[in-house]
VEXDREN-2710 file (C-alpha; in Angstrom, 1 decimal):
% VEXDREN-2710
k/r/px/py/pz
1/MET/63.4/115.1/213.2
2/ARG/65.8/113.0/215.2
3/TRP/63.4/113.0/218.1
4/SER/60.7/111.3/216.0
5/GLY/63.2/108.7/214.7
6/ARG/64.2/107.7/218.3
7/HIS/60.6/107.4/219.3
8/ALA/59.7/105.4/216.2
9/GLN/62.5/102.9/217.2
10/TRP/61.2/102.9/220.8
11/ALA/57.6/102.1/219.6
12/CYS/58.8/99.4/217.3
13/SER/60.8/97.8/220.1
14/MET/57.7/97.7/222.3
15/LEU/55.7/96.1/219.6
16/ARG/58.2/93.5/218.5
17/PRO/61.1/92.9/220.9
18/THR/62.7/90.4/218.6
19/LEU/62.3/92.5/215.4
20/ARG/66.0/93.4/215.2
21/GLN/66.9/89.7/214.9
22/ARG/64.7/89.2/211.9
23/VAL/65.9/92.3/210.0
24/PRO/68.3/91.4/207.2
25/GLN/71.8/92.6/207.7
26/THR/71.8/94.5/204.4
27/GLN/68.7/96.5/205.6
28/LEU/70.5/97.4/208.9
29/LEU/73.6/98.6/207.0
30/ALA/71.4/100.6/204.6
31/GLN/69.6/102.3/207.6
32/GLN/73.0/103.1/209.2
33/ALA/74.2/104.6/205.9
34/PHE/71.1/106.7/205.5
35/ALA/71.4/108.0/209.1
36/THR/75.1/108.9/208.5
37/LEU/74.1/110.7/205.2
38/GLU/71.4/112.7/207.0
39/ARG/73.9/113.9/209.7
40/PHE/76.4/114.7/206.9
41/LEU/73.8/116.8/205.0
42/HIS/73.2/119.0/208.0
43/ILE/76.8/120.1/208.3
44/GLU/77.0/123.8/207.2
45/ALA/80.5/123.5/205.8
46/VAL/79.4/120.8/203.4
47/SER/76.5/122.9/202.1
48/GLY/79.0/125.7/201.5
49/ILE/81.3/123.4/199.6
50/ALA/78.3/122.2/197.4
51/LEU/77.5/125.9/196.6
52/LEU/81.2/126.6/195.8
53/LEU/81.4/123.5/193.5
54/ALA/78.3/124.6/191.6
55/ALA/79.7/128.1/191.1
56/VAL/83.1/126.7/189.8
57/VAL/81.3/124.4/187.4
58/ALA/79.2/127.3/186.1
59/LEU/82.4/129.5/185.6
60/VAL/84.3/126.8/183.8
61/TRP/81.3/125.9/181.6
62/ALA/80.6/129.5/180.7
63/ASN/84.2/130.1/179.7
64/SER/84.7/126.8/177.8
65/PRO/84.1/126.0/174.1
66/TYR/80.6/124.9/175.2
67/ALA/79.7/128.3/176.6
68/HIS/76.9/128.7/174.1
69/SER/75.1/125.6/175.5
70/TYR/75.4/127.0/179.0
71/HIS/73.5/130.2/178.1
72/THR/71.1/128.3/175.8
73/LEU/70.1/125.9/178.5
74/TRP/68.8/128.5/180.9
75/ASN/66.8/130.3/178.2
76/VAL/64.8/127.1/177.3
77/SER/61.1/127.9/177.6
78/LEU/58.9/125.7/179.7
79/SER/55.1/125.8/179.5
80/ILE/52.3/124.7/181.7
81/GLY/48.7/125.0/180.4
82/ILE/45.1/123.8/180.6
83/GLY/43.1/124.5/177.6
84/SER/43.5/128.2/176.6
85/LEU/45.2/129.0/179.9
86/ALA/49.0/128.7/179.6
87/PHE/52.0/129.8/181.6
88/SER/55.3/129.9/179.7
89/GLN/58.6/131.1/181.1
90/SER/62.3/130.3/180.7
91/LEU/64.1/127.8/182.9
92/HIS/66.1/130.8/184.3
93/PHE/62.8/132.4/185.5
94/LEU/61.5/129.3/187.1
95/ILE/64.7/128.9/189.1
96/ASN/65.2/132.6/190.1
97/ASP/61.5/133.4/190.7
98/GLY/60.1/130.0/191.5
99/LEU/62.6/127.7/193.2
100/MET/64.2/130.7/195.1
101/THR/60.8/131.3/196.7
102/ILE/61.5/128.2/198.8
103/PHE/64.9/129.6/199.7
104/PHE/63.2/132.8/200.9
105/LEU/60.6/130.7/202.7
106/VAL/63.4/129.2/204.8
107/VAL/64.9/132.7/205.3
108/GLY/61.5/133.9/206.6
109/MET/61.3/131.0/209.0
110/GLU/64.8/131.6/210.2
111/ILE/63.9/135.2/210.9
112/ARG/60.7/134.1/212.7
113/ARG/62.7/131.7/214.9
114/GLU/65.4/134.3/215.7
115/ILE/62.8/136.9/216.7
116/ARG/60.8/134.5/218.8
117/GLU/63.5/132.6/220.7
118/GLY/66.9/133.3/219.2
119/ALA/69.5/136.1/219.1
120/LEU/66.9/138.7/218.2
121/SER/64.4/137.8/220.9
122/GLU/65.9/140.2/223.5
123/ARG/66.9/143.8/222.9
124/SER/70.2/143.4/224.8
125/GLN/71.2/140.5/222.5
126/ALA/69.8/142.0/219.3
127/SER/71.2/145.6/219.6
128/LEU/74.8/144.8/218.7
129/PRO/74.1/142.6/215.6
130/ILE/71.4/145.1/214.4
131/ALA/73.7/148.0/214.7
132/ALA/76.6/146.1/213.1
133/ALA/74.4/144.9/210.2
134/VAL/73.2/148.4/209.5
135/GLY/76.8/149.6/209.4
136/GLY/77.6/146.6/207.2
137/VAL/75.0/147.8/204.7
138/ILE/75.7/151.6/204.7
139/ALA/79.5/151.3/204.3
140/PRO/79.5/149.0/201.2
141/ALA/76.7/151.0/199.6
142/ALA/78.7/154.2/200.2
143/ILE/81.9/152.7/198.6
144/PHE/80.0/151.4/195.6
145/LEU/78.3/154.8/195.0
146/ALA/81.6/156.6/195.4
147/LEU/82.9/154.6/192.5
148/ASN/79.6/154.5/190.5
149/PRO/77.8/157.9/190.9
150/GLU/76.4/157.7/187.4
151/PRO/72.6/156.9/187.5
152/LEU/72.7/153.8/185.4
153/ARG/75.5/152.2/187.4
154/SER/74.3/153.5/190.8
155/GLN/71.3/151.1/190.6
156/GLY/73.6/148.4/191.9
157/TRP/74.3/150.1/195.3
158/ALA/72.5/147.2/197.1
159/VAL/74.5/144.4/195.4
160/PRO/77.3/144.3/198.0
161/THR/75.1/144.8/201.1
162/ALA/74.0/141.2/201.6
163/THR/75.7/138.2/203.3
164/ASP/75.5/134.6/202.2
165/ILE/74.7/132.7/205.4
166/ALA/75.6/129.2/204.0
167/PHE/79.0/130.3/202.7
168/ALA/79.8/132.4/205.8
169/ILE/78.9/129.8/208.3
170/GLY/80.5/127.1/206.2
171/VAL/83.8/128.9/206.2
172/LEU/83.5/129.5/209.9
173/ALA/82.9/125.8/210.4
174/LEU/86.2/125.0/208.6
175/LEU/88.1/126.8/211.3
176/GLY/87.0/124.0/213.8
177/ARG/85.5/123.9/217.3
178/SER/88.0/126.3/218.8
179/ILE/85.8/129.2/217.6
180/PRO/83.7/130.4/220.5
181/ARG/80.0/129.6/220.2
182/ASN/79.0/133.2/220.6
183/VAL/81.1/134.2/217.6
184/ARG/79.0/131.8/215.5
185/VAL/75.7/133.1/217.1
186/LEU/76.7/136.7/216.4
187/LEU/77.6/135.9/212.8
188/LEU/74.3/134.1/212.3
189/ALA/72.3/136.9/213.9
190/LEU/74.1/139.5/211.8
191/ALA/73.5/137.4/208.6
192/ILE/69.8/137.0/209.5
193/ILE/69.4/140.8/209.9
194/ASP/71.3/141.2/206.6
195/ASP/68.6/139.0/205.0
196/VAL/65.9/141.1/206.6
197/ILE/67.4/144.3/205.2
198/ALA/67.9/142.6/201.8
199/VAL/64.3/141.6/201.7
200/LEU/63.2/145.1/202.5
201/ILE/65.5/146.5/199.9
202/ILE/64.1/144.2/197.2
203/ALA/60.5/145.1/198.3
204/PHE/61.0/148.9/198.3
205/PHE/63.8/149.5/195.7
206/TYR/63.6/146.7/193.2
207/SER/59.9/146.2/192.7
208/GLY/58.0/148.0/190.0
209/GLY/54.9/150.1/190.4
210/LEU/52.7/148.0/192.6
211/ASP/49.4/146.9/191.1
212/ILE/46.5/147.0/193.5
213/GLY/44.8/144.0/191.9
214/GLY/47.8/141.8/192.4
215/LEU/48.2/142.9/196.0
216/ALA/44.5/142.0/196.6
217/ILE/45.2/138.5/195.3
218/ALA/48.2/138.2/197.6
219/ALA/46.1/139.4/200.5
220/PHE/43.5/136.8/199.7
221/GLY/46.2/134.1/199.9
222/VAL/47.3/135.5/203.3
223/LEU/43.7/135.2/204.5
224/MET/43.6/131.6/203.3
225/VAL/46.7/130.9/205.4
226/LEU/45.2/132.5/208.5
227/ALA/41.9/130.5/208.0
228/LEU/43.8/127.2/207.8
229/GLN/45.8/128.1/210.9
230/ARG/42.6/129.1/212.7
231/ILE/40.9/125.7/212.1
232/GLY/44.0/123.9/213.3
233/VAL/45.5/122.5/210.1
234/GLY/49.0/121.5/211.1
235/SER/50.2/119.7/208.0
236/ALA/52.3/121.8/205.6
237/TYR/50.8/120.4/202.4
238/PRO/47.4/122.3/202.5
239/TYR/49.4/125.6/202.7
240/VAL/50.8/125.0/199.2
241/LEU/47.7/126.3/197.5
242/PRO/47.5/129.6/199.4
243/GLY/51.2/129.9/199.0
244/ALA/50.8/129.7/195.2
245/VAL/48.0/132.3/195.4
246/ILE/50.4/134.7/197.3
247/TRP/53.1/134.0/194.7
248/ILE/50.8/134.8/191.8
249/GLY/49.6/137.9/193.5
250/MET/53.1/139.2/194.1
251/LEU/54.0/138.5/190.5
252/MET/51.0/140.3/189.2
253/SER/51.5/143.2/191.6
254/GLY/55.0/144.1/190.3
255/ALA/56.7/143.0/193.6
256/HIS/59.3/140.2/193.3
257/PRO/57.4/136.9/193.6
258/THR/60.0/135.4/195.9
259/LEU/58.8/137.7/198.6
260/ALA/55.8/135.3/198.9
261/GLY/58.2/132.9/200.5
262/VAL/59.2/135.5/203.1
263/VAL/55.6/136.2/203.9
264/LEU/54.8/132.5/204.4
265/GLY/57.9/132.0/206.5
266/LEU/57.0/134.9/208.8
267/MET/53.5/133.5/209.2
268/THR/54.6/130.0/210.1
269/PRO/53.7/129.4/213.7
270/MET/56.3/128.8/216.4
271/GLN/53.9/126.8/218.4
272/SER/52.2/123.4/217.6
273/ILE/48.5/123.3/217.1
274/PRO/46.4/123.1/220.3
275/MET/45.5/119.4/221.1
276/LEU/43.4/117.8/223.8
277/GLU/46.4/115.8/224.9
278/ARG/50.1/116.6/224.9
279/PRO/51.9/114.9/222.0
280/VAL/54.1/112.9/224.4
281/GLU/51.0/111.6/226.2
282/ILE/49.4/110.5/223.0
283/VAL/52.6/108.7/222.0
284/SER/52.7/106.9/225.3
285/ARG/48.9/106.0/225.3
286/VAL/48.9/104.8/221.7
287/ALA/52.1/102.7/222.2
288/ASN/50.4/101.0/225.2
289/GLU/47.3/100.4/223.1
290/LEU/49.2/98.9/220.2
291/THR/51.3/96.7/222.6
292/THR/48.1/95.3/224.1
293/ARG/46.4/94.7/220.8
294/HIS/49.5/93.1/219.4
295/ALA/48.9/90.1/221.7
296/GLU/45.5/89.6/220.0
297/PRO/44.7/88.9/216.3
298/MET/44.2/92.2/214.5
299/ARG/41.8/91.4/211.8
300/ASN/40.1/94.8/211.8
301/ALA/42.4/97.2/210.0
302/GLU/40.4/100.2/211.1
303/ALA/41.0/99.3/214.7
304/ILE/44.7/99.8/214.3
305/ALA/44.5/102.5/211.7
306/GLN/42.9/105.1/214.0
307/PRO/45.6/104.8/216.7
308/LEU/48.3/105.0/214.0
309/ARG/46.8/108.3/212.7
310/GLN/46.9/109.7/216.2
311/LEU/50.5/108.6/216.6
312/ARG/51.5/110.3/213.3
313/MET/49.8/113.5/214.3
314/ALA/51.4/113.5/217.7
315/ASN/54.8/112.7/216.1
316/ARG/54.3/115.7/213.8
317/GLU/53.3/118.1/216.5
318/MET/56.3/117.3/218.7
319/LEU/58.0/120.2/216.9
320/PRO/56.5/123.6/216.1
321/PRO/55.7/124.0/212.4
322/ALA/58.5/126.6/211.8
323/VAL/61.1/124.2/213.2
324/ARG/59.6/121.1/211.5
325/VAL/59.3/122.6/208.0
326/GLN/62.7/124.3/208.1
327/ALA/64.4/121.1/209.1
328/ALA/62.6/119.2/206.3
329/LEU/63.5/121.8/203.6
330/HIS/67.1/122.5/204.7
331/PRO/68.7/119.6/202.7
332/TRP/66.6/120.5/199.6
333/VAL/67.6/124.1/199.8
334/ALA/71.2/123.6/200.7
335/TYR/72.0/120.8/198.3
336/GLY/69.4/121.4/195.6
337/ILE/68.0/124.9/195.2
338/MET/71.0/127.0/196.1
339/PRO/73.5/124.9/194.0
340/ILE/71.1/125.1/191.0
341/PHE/70.8/128.8/191.5
342/ALA/74.6/129.1/191.6
343/LEU/74.9/126.9/188.5
344/ALA/72.3/129.0/186.6
345/ASN/73.7/132.5/187.6
346/ALA/77.4/132.3/188.5
347/GLY/78.4/131.4/184.9
348/VAL/80.1/134.7/184.0
349/THR/81.7/134.7/180.5
350/VAL/84.7/136.9/181.1
351/GLY/84.8/137.6/177.4
352/ASP/81.5/139.4/177.6
353/ILE/83.1/142.2/179.8
354/ASP/84.9/145.0/178.1
355/LEU/87.4/146.0/180.7
356/ALA/88.5/148.9/178.6
357/ALA/85.0/150.4/179.1
358/GLY/84.9/152.4/182.3
359/GLN/81.3/151.6/183.2
360/ALA/81.7/147.8/183.5
361/THR/85.1/148.1/185.2
362/PHE/83.9/150.5/187.9
363/VAL/80.8/148.3/188.6
364/MET/83.1/145.2/189.1
365/LEU/85.6/147.1/191.2
366/GLY/82.8/148.8/193.2
367/VAL/81.1/145.5/194.1
368/ALA/84.4/143.7/194.9
369/LEU/85.8/146.5/197.1
370/ALA/82.5/147.1/198.8
371/LEU/82.4/143.4/199.9
372/VAL/86.1/143.1/200.8
373/VAL/86.6/146.5/202.5
374/GLY/83.1/148.0/203.1
375/LYS/81.6/145.0/204.9
376/PRO/84.3/144.6/207.6
377/LEU/84.8/148.3/207.9
378/GLY/81.1/149.0/208.4
379/ILE/80.5/146.1/210.8
380/VAL/83.6/146.4/213.0
381/GLY/83.5/150.2/212.9
382/THR/79.8/150.4/214.0
383/ALA/80.3/147.7/216.6
384/TRP/83.3/149.5/218.1
385/LEU/81.4/152.8/218.1
386/MET/78.3/151.3/219.8
387/VAL/80.4/149.6/222.5
388/ARG/82.5/152.7/223.0
389/ILE/79.6/155.0/223.7
390/GLY/78.0/152.3/225.9
391/TRP/74.9/151.5/223.8
392/CYS/76.0/147.9/223.2
393/ARG/78.4/145.3/224.7
394/LEU/80.3/142.4/223.3
395/PRO/78.8/138.9/224.1
396/PRO/80.7/136.7/226.5
397/GLY/83.7/135.0/224.8
398/VAL/83.7/137.4/221.8
399/SER/86.8/139.5/221.5
400/TRP/87.5/142.2/218.9
401/GLY/89.4/139.6/217.0
402/GLY/86.2/137.6/216.7
403/VAL/84.3/140.7/215.6
404/CYS/87.0/141.2/212.8
405/LEU/86.5/137.6/211.8
406/ILE/82.7/138.2/211.5
407/GLY/83.3/141.3/209.5
408/LEU/85.5/139.6/207.0
409/LEU/83.2/136.6/206.6
410/ALA/80.2/138.9/206.2
411/GLY/81.8/140.1/202.9
412/ILE/80.9/136.7/201.4
413/GLY/77.8/138.0/199.5
414/PHE/77.3/135.4/196.7
415/THR/73.7/134.1/196.6
416/MET/71.8/137.1/197.7
417/SER/74.3/139.6/196.1
418/ILE/73.9/137.8/192.7
419/PHE/70.1/137.8/193.2
420/ILE/70.0/141.5/193.8
421/ALA/72.4/142.2/190.9
422/MET/69.9/140.6/188.5
423/LEU/67.2/142.9/189.8
424/ALA/69.4/146.0/189.7
425/PHE/70.9/145.8/186.2
426/ALA/69.0/145.3/182.9
427/ASP/72.2/146.0/180.9
428/LYS/73.8/142.7/180.2
429/GLU/77.4/144.0/180.4
430/LEU/76.8/145.7/183.7
431/LEU/75.1/142.6/185.1
432/VAL/78.0/140.4/184.1
433/ALA/80.5/142.9/185.6
434/ALA/78.4/143.0/188.9
435/LYS/78.4/139.2/189.1
436/LEU/82.1/139.0/188.5
437/GLY/82.6/141.6/191.2
438/VAL/80.5/139.4/193.6
439/LEU/82.5/136.3/192.8
440/ILE/85.9/138.1/193.2
441/GLY/84.8/139.9/196.4
442/SER/83.3/136.8/198.0
443/LEU/86.3/134.7/197.2
444/LEU/88.7/137.3/198.7
445/SER/86.5/137.7/201.7
446/ALA/86.5/134.0/202.3
447/LEU/90.3/133.7/201.9
448/LEU/90.9/136.7/204.2
449/GLY/88.4/135.3/206.7
450/LEU/90.2/132.0/206.7
451/GLY/93.6/133.6/207.1
452/TRP/92.5/135.8/210.0
453/GLY/90.5/132.9/211.5
454/VAL/93.6/130.7/211.6
455/ARG/95.5/133.4/213.4
456/TYR/92.5/134.0/215.7
457/VAL/92.2/130.3/216.6
458/ARG/96.0/130.1/217.4
459/GLY/95.6/133.0/219.8
460/ILE/92.7/131.3/221.6
461/ARG/94.7/128.1/221.9
462/ALA/97.7/130.0/223.2
463/GLN/95.6/131.6/225.9
464/HIS/94.3/128.1/227.1
465/SER/97.6/126.4/226.9
END
């Protein structure tokens, strides 16, 4: 969106060269403050800190004398109805199954972008992160199942298989700019593939028996999206209705409704809608027209309204829909939806876990060990094997020390791991144990990653000194 801001300033300067002199100083200061805030909100490390703070608040709240109010809040029932038609669900449901759909929408668009033009666009680039991600799923699942072979506990095998992108990239950002760019790209690609695998796991292993009627409704929503794209609707707002239809269809079918977000994200175009003129040409032409008309009295509002509509459309189509929507949603997801999700789900009351009971203890240990040990073991081991046999090669600037750093940071499961835990365990005690295991494993992985990262950065600086 920065491009549009610069061109808006350029257009304004053409229309009124002396405008800056007339703007109050307070307004200029406010504009500078908002611009700084916007840049600040797009720093990955800051979003990771916001997520961490929300988790800490949830843990403290759930283990304080006010723990009852914490659990009561999320069970508050909210209803929406028209006449005899009513939809009533708990606040917890609306967050986990409603708001998280927007999170999965962003995930779907990230996957779409990576496949189209990112690290997954070429086989030579994608082979290593794909192989490493698969290894990073198999090894944690194997460790968890080795400690939890009993059927009731084994349902949580997928809990430690996911990576939290925001946390992992945020911790990596804390290590500074000495980290090679390709290390960050490889971690991001691996985390994206992890998300793909997690989505597939949710769809195939944690969805109930699928209802054909619900799937038909979801399919109708998909057809609505295709129809809007076919007639050249570029604005995101008209797609809210078919998105809601897909969500309702997924919910009725027995599949998890948040998968509707993934479907919409994967369908979001990576190209702007076809136009008779290129957006840049429209901006230039309309700016010239407005400059000419500015010299004349503009009593006819429609005369200037039409060029302005063209300018807004051209401004919008400067970026492909997937890029534009993802950029618009990023602050809301990073600083709103994900912290709210963490606040609603990371509040583990330690007193609810009977550590003397073997089942809960083994679930907690299984998840924590799978994240801390299984993730780096699977990622680094698979990457080493693929490179050793010649099927893959390390990207330029990425050493085995960098691969080890990626493996450790990939053990930060958090958001997606907690999400899968809630799908895997109906038993409250096992769910609380799994959540605690996720928190412990993610924290240890972050600390180990930071420790190794500091050593890794020192080694890089020593080579360049």
